[in-house]
Structure formats: C-alpha cells, structure tokens
MARDRENSE-837331 format. One record per residue: residue number from 1; chain; x, y, z negated of N, C-alpha, C in turn. Coordinates in Angstrom, 2 decimals. Atoms other than C-alpha are relative to their C-alpha. Layout:
PT   num   chaine      n_c1      n_c2      n_c3     ca_c1     ca_c2     ca_c3      c_c1      c_c2      c_c3
PT   NUM        A         X         Y         Z         X         Y         Z         X         Y         Z
...
This chain:
PT   num   chaine      n_c1      n_c2      n_c3     ca_c1     ca_c2     ca_c3      c_c1      c_c2      c_c3
PT     1        A     -0.90     -1.06      0.48    106.63     93.06   -107.83     -0.75      0.78     -1.11
PT     2        A      0.61     -0.65      1.19    105.97     94.73   -111.20     -0.13      1.48      0.35
PT     3        A      0.27     -1.39     -0.22    104.41     98.19   -111.03      0.39      0.78     -1.26
PT     4        A     -0.30     -0.98      1.17    105.90    100.97   -113.23     -0.69      1.34      0.37
PT     5        A      0.77     -1.24     -0.21    103.52    103.84   -113.58      0.56      1.08     -0.85
PT     6        A     -0.72     -1.07      0.68    105.14    107.14   -114.54     -0.77      1.33      0.18
PT     7        A      0.67     -1.28     -0.25    102.53    109.73   -113.61     -1.06      0.39     -1.07
PT     8        A      0.97     -0.19      1.12    100.92    110.11   -117.00     -0.37      1.52     -0.19
PT     9        A      0.36     -1.45      0.10    101.06    113.97   -116.80     -1.23      0.32      0.92
PT    10        A      1.11     -0.20     -0.94     98.55    113.72   -113.89     -1.26     -0.75     -0.52
PT    11        A      0.98      0.80      0.70     96.46    110.95   -115.48      0.56     -1.22     -0.59
PT    12        A     -0.52      1.17      0.72     97.01    108.10   -117.94     -0.43     -1.27      0.65
PT    13        A      0.31      1.31     -0.57     97.16    104.53   -116.70      0.92     -1.03     -0.56
PT    14        A      1.37      0.45     -0.09     96.28    101.83   -117.42     -0.81      0.45     -1.21
PT    15        A      0.87     -0.43      1.10     93.28    102.60   -119.62     -0.19     -1.20     -0.88
PT    16        A      0.27      1.08      0.93     92.57    100.52   -122.73     -1.17     -0.90      0.46
PT    17        A      1.03      0.85     -0.35     90.35     97.49   -122.16     -1.37      0.42     -0.56
PT    18        A      1.30     -0.45      0.62     87.70     99.03   -124.49     -0.69      1.07      0.93
PT    19        A      0.58     -1.02     -0.87     87.26    101.89   -122.03     -0.75     -0.67      1.14
PT    20        A      0.60      0.71     -1.05     86.49     99.51   -119.17     -1.32     -0.71     -0.51
PT    21        A      1.16      0.70      0.56     84.10     97.50   -121.42     -1.09      0.85     -0.25
PT    22        A      1.06     -0.86      0.28     82.14    100.48   -122.52     -0.62      0.55      1.27
PT    23        A      0.61     -0.47     -1.27     81.65    101.70   -118.98     -0.70     -1.09      0.72
PT    24        A      0.74      1.18     -0.51     80.70     98.20   -117.81     -1.33     -0.23     -0.73
PT    25        A      1.22      0.13      0.81     78.21     97.97   -120.66     -1.10      1.01      0.44
PT    26        A      0.95     -1.03     -0.44     76.59    101.19   -119.66     -0.50     -0.33      1.34
PT    27        A      0.35      0.36     -1.39     76.48    100.22   -116.00     -0.98     -1.13      0.12
PT    28        A      0.70      1.30     -0.06     75.06     96.78   -116.68     -1.30      0.05     -0.89
PT    29        A      1.03      0.16      0.98     72.74     97.39   -119.62     -0.85      1.28     -0.36
PT    30        A      0.73     -1.24      0.38     71.80    101.08   -120.07     -0.41      0.73      1.30
PT    31        A      0.28     -0.63     -1.33     72.00    103.10   -116.79     -0.89      1.28     -0.18
PT    32        A      0.91     -1.13      0.14     69.78    105.85   -118.27      0.66      1.27     -0.19
PT    33        A     -0.49     -1.35      0.15     70.30    109.58   -118.30     -0.22      0.46     -1.38
PT    34        A      0.21     -0.41      1.41     70.89    110.78   -121.91     -0.79      1.31     -0.02
PT    35        A      0.82     -1.16      0.15     68.30    113.30   -123.05     -1.16      0.23      1.01
PT    36        A      1.02     -0.12     -0.98     66.00    112.68   -120.14     -1.17     -1.01     -0.13
PT    37        A      1.03      0.96      0.27     63.77    110.06   -121.66     -0.10     -0.41     -1.43
PT    38        A      0.10      0.45      1.35     62.40    108.62   -124.87      0.01     -1.44     -0.14
PT    39        A      0.03      1.49      0.04     62.74    104.98   -123.93      1.38     -0.43     -0.58
PT    40        A     -1.16      0.51      0.83     65.34    102.81   -125.68      1.31      0.27      0.69
PT    41        A     -1.34     -0.14     -0.71     68.11    102.91   -123.01      0.39      1.41     -0.03
PT    42        A     -0.38     -1.40     -0.06     68.01    106.69   -122.75      0.40      0.48     -1.41
PT    43        A     -0.32     -0.39      1.38     68.03    107.11   -126.54      1.31     -0.55     -0.41
PT    44        A     -1.24      0.62      0.39     70.87    104.66   -126.86      1.21      0.75      0.67
PT    45        A     -1.02     -0.78     -0.66     72.89    106.52   -124.17      0.26      1.27     -0.67
PT    46        A     -0.12     -1.37      0.74     72.29    109.81   -126.05      0.67     -0.22     -1.25
PT    47        A     -0.63      0.17      1.34     73.31    108.28   -129.34      1.51     -0.26      0.27
PT    48        A     -1.46      0.32     -0.27     76.59    106.91   -127.86      0.73      1.21      0.45
PT    49        A     -0.66     -1.20     -0.52     77.32    110.22   -126.19      0.23      0.94     -1.25
PT    50        A     -0.29     -0.90      1.20     76.95    112.03   -129.62      1.08     -0.65     -0.83
PT    51        A     -1.09      0.64      0.66     79.33    109.48   -131.10      1.31      0.58      0.53
PT    52        A     -1.21     -0.60     -0.59     81.88    110.83   -128.63      0.21      1.36     -0.44
PT    53        A     -0.10     -1.38      0.50     81.17    114.35   -129.72      0.55     -0.06     -1.44
PT    54        A     -0.51      0.13      1.35     81.75    113.31   -133.34      1.40     -0.44     -0.06
PT    55        A     -1.40      0.41      0.00     84.98    111.51   -132.55      0.91      1.08      0.44
PT    56        A     -0.86     -1.11     -0.33     86.40    114.55   -130.67      0.01      1.07     -1.07
PT    57        A      0.03     -0.99      1.02     85.31    116.83   -133.42      1.02     -0.49     -1.17
PT    58        A     -0.91      0.43      1.04     87.13    114.67   -135.94      1.43      0.08      0.47
PT    59        A     -1.35     -0.03     -0.51     90.23    114.45   -133.76      0.66      1.36     -0.06
PT    60        A     -0.55     -1.41     -0.02     90.63    118.26   -133.46     -0.35      0.76     -1.29
PT    61        A      0.49     -0.69      1.21     89.14    119.05   -136.96     -0.88      1.22      0.31
PT    62        A      1.00     -0.99     -0.35     86.29    120.99   -135.40     -1.05      0.08     -1.06
PT    63        A      0.96     -0.29      1.09     83.39    122.30   -137.42     -1.38     -0.64      0.34
PT    64        A      1.39      0.46     -0.32     80.30    120.95   -135.53      0.03     -0.77      1.34
PT    65        A     -0.04      0.79     -1.24     79.93    118.09   -133.01     -0.86      0.62      1.14
PT    66        A      0.75     -0.68     -1.05     77.26    120.13   -131.16      0.75      1.08      0.77
PT    67        A     -0.73     -0.96     -0.69     79.95    122.53   -130.24      1.10     -0.59      0.87
PT    68        A     -0.78      0.60     -1.07     81.74    120.00   -128.10     -0.87     -0.06      1.22
PT    69        A      0.73     -0.12     -1.25     80.66    120.80   -124.60      0.67     -0.95      0.99
PT    70        A     -0.55      0.87     -0.98     81.23    118.03   -122.02      0.02      0.67      1.33
PT    71        A     -0.29     -0.67     -1.24     82.73    119.21   -118.73      0.51     -1.03      1.01
PT    72        A     -0.52      0.87     -1.05     83.90    117.74   -115.41      1.46     -0.36     -0.16
PT    73        A     -1.43      0.19      0.07     87.55    118.07   -116.28      0.50      1.23     -0.90
PT    74        A     -0.52     -1.06      0.81     89.89    120.55   -118.07     -0.19      1.37      0.71
PT    75        A      0.27     -1.28     -0.76     89.61    123.15   -115.27     -1.37      0.51     -0.12
PT    76        A      1.38     -0.40      0.28     85.92    123.14   -115.59     -0.20      0.63     -1.38
PT    77        A      0.07     -0.56      1.40     86.23    123.68   -119.36      0.66      1.38     -0.10
PT    78        A     -0.63     -1.24      0.03     88.71    126.48   -118.85     -0.81      1.11      0.71
PT    79        A      0.86     -0.97     -0.73     86.43    128.25   -116.33     -1.12      0.38     -0.84
PT    80        A      1.21     -0.28      0.88     83.50    127.91   -118.71      0.35      1.04     -1.09
PT    81        A     -0.43     -0.89      1.10     85.50    129.59   -121.46      0.37      1.41      0.52
PT    82        A     -0.51     -1.29     -0.42     87.27    132.31   -119.44     -1.16      0.87      0.62
PT    83        A      1.11     -0.80     -0.64     84.24    133.40   -117.33     -1.12      0.27     -1.01
PT    84        A      0.99     -0.18      0.99     81.95    132.91   -120.27      0.27      1.27     -0.87
PT    85        A     -0.47     -1.14      0.84     83.96    135.46   -122.35      0.12      1.27      0.88
PT    86        A     -0.32     -1.23     -0.81     85.03    137.85   -119.48     -1.28      0.60      0.59
PT    87        A      1.25     -0.49     -0.77     81.59    138.17   -117.78     -1.18      0.27     -1.04
PT    88        A      1.15     -0.30      1.00     79.52    138.45   -121.09     -0.20      1.52     -0.12
PT    89        A      0.21     -1.39      0.28     77.85    141.74   -121.76      0.95      0.45     -1.16
PT    90        A     -0.98     -0.56      1.02     80.19    144.04   -123.83     -0.63     -0.08     -1.35
PT    91        A      0.37     -0.02      1.40     79.96    143.55   -127.55      1.07      0.76     -0.76
PT    92        A     -0.97     -0.85      0.78     81.55    145.90   -130.13      1.06     -0.87     -0.67
PT    93        A     -1.14      0.71      0.65     84.93    144.76   -131.39      0.05      0.44     -1.45
PT    94        A     -0.18     -0.30      1.36     85.81    144.62   -135.07      0.97      1.27     -0.15
PT    95        A     -0.92     -1.04      0.23     87.50    147.77   -136.41      1.40     -0.38     -0.45
PT    96        A     -1.29      0.39      0.42     90.44    145.65   -137.41      1.12      0.21      1.01
PT    97        A     -0.97     -0.26     -1.06     92.17    146.30   -134.09      0.64      1.35     -0.16
PT    98        A     -0.61     -1.30      0.25     94.79    149.03   -134.64      0.14      0.85      1.24
PT    99        A     -0.18     -0.72     -1.25     94.81    150.10   -130.97     -1.12      0.72      0.56
PT   100        A      1.27     -0.65     -0.49     91.30    151.45   -130.63      0.30      1.45      0.38
PT   101        A     -0.12     -1.34     -0.47     91.18    154.61   -128.62      1.19      0.24      0.89
PT   102        A     -1.24     -0.23     -0.79     94.48    154.14   -126.67     -0.20     -0.34      1.46
PT   103        A      0.17      0.55     -1.36     92.96    152.62   -123.51     -1.32      0.52      0.53
PT   104        A      1.23     -0.61     -0.52     90.34    154.32   -121.37     -0.77     -0.89      0.98
PT   105        A      0.68      0.86     -1.00     89.51    151.47   -118.99     -1.16     -0.64     -0.77
PT   106        A      1.18      0.70      0.48     86.10    149.85   -119.36     -0.05     -1.47      0.43
PT   107        A      0.00      1.40     -0.44     87.08    146.51   -117.77      0.57     -0.88     -1.13
PT   108        A     -0.52      0.90      0.94     87.64    143.51   -119.90      1.53     -0.33      0.28
PT   109        A     -1.45      0.23     -0.11     91.31    142.89   -120.49      0.33     -1.41     -0.59
PT   110        A     -0.27      1.40      0.34     92.63    139.34   -120.54      1.53     -0.20     -0.13
PT   111        A     -1.40      0.33      0.29     95.98    137.98   -121.81      0.23     -1.45      0.18
PT   112        A     -0.34      1.43     -0.08     97.70    134.76   -120.81      1.51      0.05      0.12
PT   113        A     -1.47      0.20     -0.09    101.30    133.48   -120.36      0.47     -0.45      1.33
PT   114        A     -0.62      0.38     -1.25    103.61    132.86   -117.45      0.09     -1.56      0.11
PT   115        A     -0.07      1.45     -0.02    103.66    129.17   -118.51     -1.30     -0.67      0.32
PT   116        A      1.28      0.66     -0.06     99.96    128.64   -118.17     -0.24     -0.64      1.42
PT   117        A      0.33      0.71     -1.26     98.48    126.35   -115.49     -0.84      0.80      0.91
PT   118        A      0.85     -0.67     -0.99     96.66    127.44   -112.39     -1.47      0.00     -0.46
PT   119        A      1.38      0.01      0.50     93.48    126.47   -114.18     -0.37      1.13     -0.87
PT   120        A      0.19     -1.31      0.72     93.94    129.62   -116.27      0.30      1.16      0.94
PT   121        A     -0.50     -1.07     -0.78     95.91    131.71   -113.86     -0.99      0.31      1.17
PT   122        A      0.84     -0.27     -1.16     93.55    131.33   -110.85     -1.34      0.62     -0.39
PT   123        A      1.19     -0.76      0.48     90.31    132.26   -112.79      0.29      1.38     -0.39
PT   124        A     -0.49     -1.39      0.36     92.17    135.22   -114.28      0.16      0.87      1.21
PT   125        A     -0.28     -0.79     -1.20     93.38    136.32   -110.85     -1.20      0.34      0.87
PT   126        A      1.27     -0.28     -0.69     89.99    135.93   -109.30     -0.85      1.08     -0.60
PT   127        A      0.77     -1.05      0.71     88.34    138.09   -111.92      0.67      1.36      0.30
PT   128        A     -0.70     -1.23     -0.24     91.05    140.73   -111.38     -0.25      0.43      1.48
PT   129        A      0.15     -0.33     -1.37     90.79    140.54   -107.61     -1.42      0.53      0.34
PT   130        A      1.39     -0.47     -0.19     87.02    141.02   -107.83     -0.38      1.20     -0.76
PT   131        A      0.14     -1.27      0.78     87.50    144.12   -109.96     -0.83     -0.17     -1.23
PT   132        A      0.80      0.26      1.23     85.92    142.50   -112.99      0.77     -0.09     -1.26
PT   133        A     -0.87      0.11      1.22     88.90    142.42   -115.36      1.34      0.50      0.33
PT   134        A     -1.39     -0.30      0.00     92.46    143.49   -115.92      0.71     -1.10     -0.81
PT   135        A     -0.68      1.02      0.72     95.16    141.14   -117.16      1.42      0.39     -0.31
PT   136        A     -1.40     -0.06      0.29     98.58    140.88   -118.81      0.51     -1.44     -0.14
PT   137        A     -0.64      1.32     -0.06    100.82    137.86   -118.21      1.26      0.17     -0.79
PT   138        A     -1.13     -0.05      0.98    103.28    137.35   -121.07      1.14     -0.92      0.50
PT   139        A     -1.08      0.88     -0.48    106.71    136.09   -119.89      0.52     -0.89     -1.21
PT   140        A     -0.63      0.95      1.02    108.54    133.23   -121.69      1.52      0.23     -0.01
PT   141        A     -1.50     -0.04      0.20    112.15    133.16   -122.93      0.57     -1.04      0.95
PT   142        A     -0.52      1.00     -0.99    114.10    131.47   -120.04      0.96     -1.03     -0.69
PT   143        A     -0.90      0.87      0.61    116.41    129.82   -122.55     -0.79     -0.99     -0.91
PT   144        A      0.76      0.82      0.98    113.86    128.44   -125.10     -1.32     -0.56      0.61
PT   145        A      1.27      0.45     -0.60    110.72    128.15   -122.87     -1.13      0.37     -0.87
PT   146        A      1.00     -0.37      0.99    108.76    129.75   -125.68     -0.51      1.44      0.24
PT   147        A      0.56     -1.42      0.04    106.42    132.75   -125.82      0.23      0.60     -1.29
PT   148        A     -0.13     -0.82      1.26    107.14    135.48   -128.34     -1.36      0.53     -0.38
PT   149        A      1.35     -0.48      0.38    103.90    136.06   -130.20     -0.06      1.53     -0.10
PT   150        A     -0.02     -1.46      0.09    104.95    139.71   -130.80     -0.29      0.61      1.41
PT   151        A      0.38     -0.58     -1.36    104.69    140.23   -126.97     -1.50     -0.05      0.22
PT   152        A      1.50     -0.04     -0.07    101.10    139.19   -127.19     -0.64      0.97     -0.79
PT   153        A      0.52     -0.99      0.92    100.46    141.42   -130.12      0.06      1.37      0.67
PT   154        A     -0.11     -1.28     -0.61    101.85    144.41   -128.21     -0.72      0.24      1.26
PT   155        A      0.85     -0.11     -1.33     99.79    143.67   -125.04     -1.41      0.18     -0.34
PT   156        A      1.38     -0.16      0.43     96.57    143.96   -126.97     -0.51      1.38      0.21
PT   157        A      0.62     -1.35     -0.16     94.31    146.93   -125.93     -1.35     -0.06     -0.69
PT   158        A      1.36      0.01      0.52     90.93    147.95   -127.24     -1.05     -0.82      0.77
PT   159        A      0.91      0.81     -0.83     89.31    146.09   -124.35      0.44     -1.46      0.15
PT   160        A     -0.38      1.46     -0.18     91.14    142.77   -124.71     -1.12     -0.88     -0.53
PT   161        A      1.07      0.82      0.28     88.49    140.15   -124.65      0.45     -1.44     -0.23
PT   162        A     -0.37      1.41      0.12     90.48    136.88   -124.51      1.50     -0.13      0.04
PT   163        A     -1.43      0.40      0.02     93.92    135.54   -125.33     -0.04     -1.55      0.38
PT   164        A     -0.14      1.38     -0.44     94.71    132.21   -123.48      1.43     -0.38     -0.02
PT   165        A     -1.37      0.52     -0.03     97.77    130.08   -124.02     -0.04     -1.50      0.15
PT   166        A     -0.11      1.46     -0.09     98.85    126.61   -123.00      0.68     -0.49     -1.22
PT   167        A     -0.66      0.57      1.27     99.93    124.33   -125.85      1.30     -0.58      0.48
PT   168        A     -1.26      0.56     -0.52    102.47    122.28   -123.84     -0.10     -0.02      1.55
PT   169        A     -0.10     -0.09     -1.48    103.50    122.80   -120.21      0.56     -1.33      0.50
PT   170        A     -0.54      1.21     -0.71    104.07    119.76   -117.84      1.24      0.33      0.78
PT   171        A     -1.23     -0.46     -0.65    106.90    121.82   -116.42      1.18      0.02     -0.94
PT   172        A     -1.07     -0.14      1.02    108.98    122.61   -119.57     -0.08     -0.92     -1.10
PT   173        A      0.17      0.88      1.17    107.56    120.37   -122.26      0.05      0.67     -1.35
PT   174        A     -0.04     -0.77      1.25    107.87    123.12   -124.83     -1.36      0.20     -0.58
PT   175        A      1.26     -0.24      0.65    105.13    123.46   -127.40      0.01      1.48     -0.57
PT   176        A      0.05     -1.43      0.31    104.04    127.09   -127.94     -0.45      0.15     -1.47
PT   177        A      0.26     -0.22      1.40    103.67    128.59   -131.42     -1.49      0.42     -0.15
PT   178        A      1.38     -0.24      0.05     99.84    128.32   -131.52     -0.43      0.67     -1.25
PT   179        A      0.47     -0.56      1.35     99.46    129.17   -135.22      0.27      1.46     -0.02
PT   180        A     -0.45     -1.40      0.04    101.31    132.45   -134.86     -0.87      0.78      1.00
PT   181        A      0.88     -0.72     -0.94     99.32    133.44   -131.77     -1.42      0.02     -0.42
PT   182        A      1.36     -0.01      0.52     96.07    132.37   -133.32     -0.15      1.00     -1.16
PT   183        A      0.13     -1.01      0.93     96.73    134.50   -136.31     -0.14      1.43      0.46
PT   184        A      0.13     -1.36     -0.59     97.22    137.53   -134.20     -1.28      0.24      0.60
PT   185        A      1.26     -0.15     -0.65     94.15    136.88   -132.13     -1.11      0.15     -1.08
PT   186        A      0.99     -0.05      1.06     92.05    136.32   -135.36      0.09      1.32     -0.75
PT   187        A     -0.14     -1.24      0.69     93.40    139.47   -136.96     -0.61      1.15      0.85
PT   188        A      0.49     -1.02     -0.91     92.32    141.49   -133.91     -1.45     -0.32      0.51
PT   189        A      1.34      0.43     -0.28     88.94    139.65   -133.65     -0.17     -0.30      1.54
PT   190        A     -0.05      0.41     -1.53     89.85    138.33   -130.05     -0.12     -1.46      0.08
PT   191        A      0.04      1.53     -0.21     88.81    134.80   -129.01      1.29     -0.54      0.49
PT   192        A     -1.26      0.67     -0.40     91.77    132.46   -128.66     -0.26     -1.31      0.67
PT   193        A      0.25      1.24     -0.85     91.64    129.83   -125.87      1.26     -0.73      0.11
PT   194        A     -1.18      0.93     -0.18     94.09    126.92   -125.83     -0.31     -1.05      1.05
PT   195        A      0.06      1.03     -0.96     94.67    124.69   -122.90      0.84     -1.17     -0.51
PT   196        A     -0.67      1.08      0.53     95.53    121.37   -124.35      0.06     -1.22      0.93
PT   197        A      0.07      1.00     -1.04     95.56    119.41   -121.10      1.08     -1.06     -0.14
PT   198        A     -1.14      0.91      0.02     99.00    117.91   -121.61      0.31     -0.53     -1.40
PT   199        A     -0.42      0.32      1.43     99.06    117.53   -125.43     -1.06     -0.77     -0.79
PT   200        A      0.89      0.64      0.83     95.78    116.33   -126.83      0.05     -1.48      0.21
PT   201        A     -0.13      1.43     -0.07     96.07    112.71   -127.65      1.40     -0.42     -0.25
PT   202        A     -1.48      0.21      0.26     99.93    113.01   -127.84      0.46      0.66     -1.20
PT   203        A     -0.44     -0.76      1.09    100.23    115.66   -130.45     -1.05      0.56     -0.83
PT   204        A      1.09     -0.44      0.80     98.11    116.63   -133.44     -0.43      1.48      0.27
PT   205        A      0.51     -1.23     -0.22     95.87    119.58   -132.90     -1.17      0.28     -1.07
PT   206        A      1.04     -0.28      1.03     93.78    121.17   -135.77     -0.41      1.46      0.30
PT   207        A      0.48     -1.33     -0.38     91.61    124.05   -134.49     -0.26      0.97     -1.09
PT   208        A      0.14     -0.91      1.09     90.97    125.37   -137.87      1.30      0.56     -0.55
PT   209        A     -1.35     -0.41      0.44     94.55    125.49   -139.03      0.71      0.92      0.91
PT   210        A     -0.68     -0.81     -1.06     95.70    126.98   -135.76     -0.83      1.23      0.40
PT   211        A      0.91     -1.21     -0.37     92.89    129.62   -135.58     -0.35     -0.04      1.41
PT   212        A      0.43      0.12     -1.36     91.73    128.29   -132.26     -1.49      0.16      0.12
PT   213        A      1.44     -0.17     -0.19     88.35    129.51   -131.06     -0.58     -0.85      1.10
PT   214        A      0.43      0.72     -1.14     88.14    127.68   -127.79      1.09     -0.98      0.41
PT   215        A     -1.02      0.98     -0.43     89.96    124.44   -126.87     -0.54     -0.80      1.17
PT   216        A      0.28      0.72     -1.25     89.91    122.87   -123.41      0.87     -1.13      0.10
PT   217        A     -0.94      1.26     -0.25     91.15    119.33   -122.62     -0.78     -0.85      0.99
PT   218        A      0.64      1.03     -0.82     90.60    116.67   -120.07     -0.14     -1.31     -0.79
PT   219        A      0.22      1.30      0.56     89.44    113.22   -120.96      0.97     -1.04      0.50
PT   220        A     -0.65      1.08     -0.73     91.61    111.34   -118.54      1.56     -0.08     -0.16
PT   221        A     -1.46      0.02      0.20     95.18    112.13   -119.81      0.29     -0.67     -1.40
PT   222        A     -0.40      0.59      1.25     96.29    111.67   -123.40     -1.18     -0.64     -0.79
PT   223        A      1.19      0.62      0.67     92.70    110.70   -124.54     -0.33     -1.38      0.67
PT   224        A      0.05      1.43     -0.56     92.95    107.63   -122.22     -1.47     -0.30      0.58
PT   225        A      1.23      0.15     -0.64     89.47    108.22   -120.74      0.07     -0.04      1.49
PT   226        A      0.00      0.08     -1.46     88.39    107.98   -117.09      0.06      1.44      0.61
PT   227        A      0.06     -1.29     -0.72     88.77    110.75   -114.46     -1.40      0.51     -0.03
PT   228        A      1.32     -0.62     -0.06     85.86    113.22   -114.21     -0.59      0.21     -1.32
PT   229        A      0.44     -0.33      1.34     85.65    113.78   -117.97      0.91      1.15     -0.61
PT   230        A     -0.73     -1.04      0.74     86.73    116.74   -120.19     -0.95      0.55     -0.94
PT   231        A      0.90     -0.64      0.98     85.38    118.99   -122.88      0.57      1.35     -0.31
PT   232        A     -0.34     -1.33      0.55     85.42    122.51   -124.28     -0.55      0.08     -1.46
PT   233        A      0.43     -0.23      1.32     85.30    123.04   -128.01     -0.26      1.53     -0.21
PT   234        A      0.30     -1.43      0.21     83.61    126.35   -128.93     -0.25      0.18     -1.60
PT   235        A      0.19     -0.16      1.41     84.03    127.49   -132.55     -1.34      0.73     -0.27
PT   236        A      1.34     -0.61      0.24     80.57    128.25   -134.07      0.07      1.48     -0.11
PT   237        A      0.04     -1.49     -0.02     79.70    131.86   -133.48      0.66      0.59      1.27
PT   238        A     -0.63     -0.56     -1.21     81.96    132.31   -130.48     -0.98     -0.07      1.19
PT   239        A      0.95      0.19     -1.12     79.20    131.07   -128.16     -0.96      1.29      0.14
PT   240        A      0.83     -1.22     -0.10     77.26    134.31   -129.00      0.75      1.17      0.76
PT   241        A     -0.74     -0.97     -0.81     80.06    136.23   -127.27      0.30     -0.47      1.36
PT   242        A     -0.24      0.58     -1.38     79.83    134.15   -124.10     -1.32      0.02      0.75
PT   243        A      1.16      0.15     -0.91     77.54    134.03   -121.16      0.20     -1.36      0.80
PT   244        A     -0.10      1.19     -0.82     76.77    131.05   -118.84      0.25      0.44      1.39
PT   245        A      0.03     -0.27     -1.35     77.68    130.93   -115.29     -0.52     -1.17      0.88
PT   246        A      0.68      1.10     -0.66     75.97    127.65   -114.50     -1.25     -0.23     -0.83
PT   247        A      1.27      0.23      0.66     72.31    127.00   -115.28     -0.66     -1.19      0.69
PT   248        A      0.71      1.07     -0.67     70.06    124.07   -114.64     -0.79     -0.85     -0.90
PT   249        A      0.82      0.88      0.94     68.14    121.13   -116.11      0.77     -0.45     -1.17
PT   250        A     -0.66      0.50      1.30     68.93    120.05   -119.65     -0.76     -1.14     -0.62
PT   251        A      0.78      0.95      0.72     66.09    117.78   -120.63     -0.65      0.49     -1.30
PT   252        A      0.55     -0.59      1.19     65.34    120.11   -123.50     -0.63      1.35      0.42
PT   253        A      0.69     -1.20     -0.32     62.97    123.08   -123.41     -0.48      0.04      1.48
PT   254        A      0.27      0.03     -1.53     61.82    122.00   -119.91     -1.22      0.80      0.34
PT   255        A      1.13     -0.83     -0.35     58.68    124.10   -120.22      0.52      1.46      0.32
PT   256        A     -0.55     -1.35     -0.23     60.94    127.18   -120.03      0.86     -0.03      1.27
PT   257        A     -0.87     -0.06     -1.20     62.63    128.34   -116.79      1.19      0.80     -0.25
PT   258        A     -1.31     -0.66      0.36     65.46    130.00   -118.74      0.86     -1.08     -0.69
PT   259        A     -0.94      0.87      0.56     68.53    128.17   -119.90     -0.10      0.03     -1.59
PT   260        A      0.04      0.04      1.47     68.39    127.01   -123.62      1.14      0.76     -0.52
PT   261        A     -1.09     -0.82      0.67     70.40    129.17   -125.99      0.73     -0.76     -1.07
PT   262        A     -0.72      0.71      1.08     71.32    126.42   -128.48      1.05     -0.92      0.58
PT   263        A     -1.12      0.80     -0.42     74.42    124.21   -128.32     -0.40     -1.52     -0.20
PT   264        A     -0.89     -0.30     -1.03     75.49    122.17   -126.58     -0.76      0.21      1.43
PT   265        A      0.75     -0.05     -1.28     72.66    122.41   -123.95      0.24      1.28      0.77
PT   266        A     -0.20     -1.25     -0.66     73.42    126.04   -123.22      1.09     -0.12      1.10
PT   267        A     -1.13      0.07     -0.91     76.67    125.01   -121.47      0.02     -1.35      0.72
PT   268        A      0.01      1.33     -0.64     75.61    121.52   -120.14     -1.10     -0.14      0.89
PT   269        A      1.10      0.14     -0.99     73.29    121.99   -117.16      0.23     -1.32      0.79
PT   270        A     -0.09      1.17     -0.89     72.54    118.86   -115.10      0.18     -1.29     -0.73
PT   271        A     -0.17      1.24      0.64     72.76    115.15   -115.84      1.48     -0.16     -0.27
PT   272        A     -1.42      0.39      0.43     75.83    113.97   -117.76      0.59     -1.11      0.76
PT   273        A     -0.82      1.15     -0.47     78.61    111.73   -116.56      0.01     -0.99     -1.19
PT   274        A      0.13      0.87      1.20     77.35    109.34   -119.17      0.98     -1.21      0.04
PT   275        A     -0.93      1.08     -0.03     79.44    106.41   -117.94      1.38      0.33     -0.32
PT   276        A     -1.40     -0.52      0.28     82.59    108.46   -118.09      0.20      0.40     -1.49
PT   277        A     -0.01     -0.45      1.42     81.75    109.93   -121.48      0.08     -1.18     -0.93
PT   278        A     -0.17      1.17      0.88     81.23    106.50   -123.03      1.29     -0.61      0.09
PT   279        A     -1.41      0.51     -0.08     84.58    105.43   -121.64      0.95      0.83     -0.69
PT   280        A     -0.77     -0.98      0.68     86.16    108.57   -122.99     -0.04     -0.27     -1.49
PT   281        A      0.19      0.19      1.36     84.64    107.82   -126.40      0.95     -1.23     -0.56
PT   282        A     -0.83      1.16      0.42     86.47    104.41   -126.54      1.51      0.34      0.13
PT   283        A     -1.44     -0.40     -0.21     89.70    105.97   -125.26      0.50      0.75     -1.29
C-alpha cells in the first residue's frame, strides 16, 4: 500500500537523500564534536557547521553567519529570544518612543498576537505568572485572519521590551504584515521577534527588508532537515540587549568560568547536535 504523508506542518517527510547522506557521512567518518578539538575530524565538523550558518544567513539575508545560533528546535529558539530580552537588565530606550512617561510600571512589557503559537504564548504567560513581565495580546480580524499593525502601535508603552509575531499560522494559513510591524518596532527601538516555524523554506523571508531583529525557525519543517534542529537569528547589536538563561561548556575560553560574550558561543552552551546540523545544511 502506498503511503501518503500529509503532516508537513508538524515535520516534513521524506527528507532529501542528501540529508541522509550528510548525516551518514558524519556518523561514519567524522564523529567529532565541533570546537572541542584541533584534530582533523573536529576541525572538519566545525567547518561544515559554519557552512550551515552561512547558508542560513544567505537564505534570510542576514548580516553575519556568527549570529545564527543553533538550537534544539523552534521552541528553544523562541525561549532564548523571549527570556533573553525580557530578563535582561534594564537598558535605556531610545527617545524616539512617543509614549514615554505614560506608564508607571517598572516591569518589562511584552506584545504578541492571538495567532501566535504556544511556543510564544507559554513563555510570555510564565513570565507574567512569575511577576516578571506584563503583556498585551493583539487580536486578529476574524474575517481576514490578519493583525492590524496599528493595534500593535497603540499597545506600545515606555516599558515595551519585545514585539513578537508569527509569520504564518498553521491554523489559518494567513501571512502577517511583517514589514509594517517591523517598521513600527524599529521606529520605537523595540526588538522584533518573528516565529517563522511554518513559513521558512516555503516563503521568502528577508530579515533586513522586513526589519526583523530576531528570527526563530525549526530545521525539520520547510528547511527539510532532521528533528532536533533549529536556529535563532540575532541581528548584530541586539545580543547586547539580551541575557543568557543557559550556560555551559563551549570549547572556547575554557580557562574562564564565565560564559563567553562573543557570538555565537554566548548562546550555544554544550556540545552541538552536529549530525543534525549537517543534515539541516543539506536540506
């Protein structure tokens, strides 16, 4: 009986043969942990992993391959972005925000949309429940399935730290007006996070043209890589407004017992899923 696979919104299948071949090559011939040794196999694994960073940077028109942070999946990438921004020490906002002085709360304020996935809603709700943030959830038009960017603009307060929006929902299929939202976020000097879980690989995404500061995506959906892969793109400079919530070994600056501050090591503690990343690169 012929199998018809229709669950691509959960994970793409089958993967291209090149994905399997890259993973098999790593397993059979390399097997080393990138960045953890100076011998040939470790160096080659590191080189191939950097190729993946370069390919992802080119795909989204990013500015620097070292600002591609590999993650376990899209949820991990979103948590890194949301908590990295929300829990960072307070930094002064640009005077471009017209609402300064209208809000007396000192808690970080987060904006998202009613269409967003639980990978955004749950981290937001946890921060609110723990008394660490406040939030505004922007409704969507029930007829068009679209967010009105003006609603986001009117929700901004002096303490707004982050605006998050999904690009395309697996419930509605509508594509949100990212360029308009991004312009508003940039004009108010607020980082703009986009969840591209359902669209990257299916629909063009240009982080520079769309004014996106943080882009999260899985490797196993439209990018045709294996499960257990994902990444977060951080626009250069935005990392200075983030904190880490995971620390550990990096293979760099091992003489220090503090997490490195340079990219991407700052946000990549622990050994990489090298076999998955090399498969993602070919996808």
